[in-house]
C-alpha positions in Angstrom: -2.4 10.8 -15.8 -1.5 12.0 -12.3 0.2 11.2 -9.0 -1.7 10.2 -5.9 -1.3 12.9 -3.2 -3.6 11.4 -0.6 -6.2 8.6 -0.2 -8.7 9.6 2.5 -10.3 6.3 3.6 -12.9 7.5 6.1 -16.6 8.1 6.6 -18.8 9.2 5.1 -17.1 8.9 1.7 -13.6 8.1 0.4 -11.7 10.9 -1.3 -8.7 10.6 -3.6 -6.5 13.6 -4.1 -4.6 13.5 -7.5 -1.9 15.9 -8.7 -1.8 16.4 -12.4 -0.7 19.0 -15.0 -3.5 21.1 -16.6 -3.6 22.3 -20.2 -1.5 25.4 -19.3 1.3 23.3 -17.9 0.5 24.2 -14.3 0.1 21.6 -11.5 -3.5 21.1 -10.5 -5.0 19.1 -7.6 -8.1 17.1 -8.3 -10.5 15.9 -5.5 -12.4 12.7 -6.4 -15.2 11.4 -4.3 -16.0 7.7 -4.1 -18.2 5.4 -2.0 -18.2 4.7 1.7 -15.2 2.9 3.3 -17.6 0.0 4.4 -18.9 -0.5 0.8 -15.4 -0.3 -0.8 -13.9 -2.5 1.9 -16.3 -5.3 1.0 -14.9 -5.0 -2.6 -11.3 -5.3 -1.4 -10.4 -1.6 -1.4 -8.1 -0.8 1.5 -6.2 2.4 2.6 -3.1 0.9 0.9 -4.8 0.5 -2.5 -3.8 4.1 -3.5 -0.4 4.8 -2.0 0.8 8.4 -2.2 3.3 9.1 -4.9 2.0 6.4 -7.2 1.3 7.4 -10.8 -2.2 6.5 -12.0 -4.6 7.3 -14.8 -8.1 7.9 -13.6 -11.6 8.2 -15.1 -14.1 10.5 -13.5 -17.4 12.1 -13.8 -16.2 15.7 -13.6 -18.0 18.6 -11.9 -20.3 20.4 -14.3 -18.9 23.8 -13.3 -15.4 22.9 -14.5 -13.7 22.8 -11.1 -11.0 20.1 -10.6 -13.2 17.7 -8.8 -15.7 14.9 -9.5 -16.9 11.4 -8.8 -14.3 8.7 -9.1 -15.1 6.0 -11.8 -11.9 4.0 -12.2 -8.1 3.9 -12.1 -5.4 2.1 -14.0 -2.0 1.9 -12.5 1.3 1.7 -14.5 1.6 -2.0 -13.7 -1.8 -2.6 -15.4 -3.8 -3.0 -12.2 -7.4 -1.7 -12.6 -9.5 -0.5 -9.7 -13.2 0.5 -10.2 -14.8 0.6 -13.7 -12.5 0.6 -16.7 -12.9 -0.3 -20.3 -10.2 0.2 -23.0 
């Protein structure tokens, strides 16, 4: 679980910045890359979809080198809203 820091809805790819706490208890910022704004817009994704300060649980395809980054897969908000791919 983390908090949305920034949702960068611009070409060529959308980026989501998430603040979370790592296993050592330190704050860590994750950079998650998604598709193009045009592609996501056709699926109903808008700049307001990920408002800064919102708590969210995300699923990613993390970087193989262990850095706090990866490809965005899906998100589940506290109110139960799901964006992207999610299966419980």
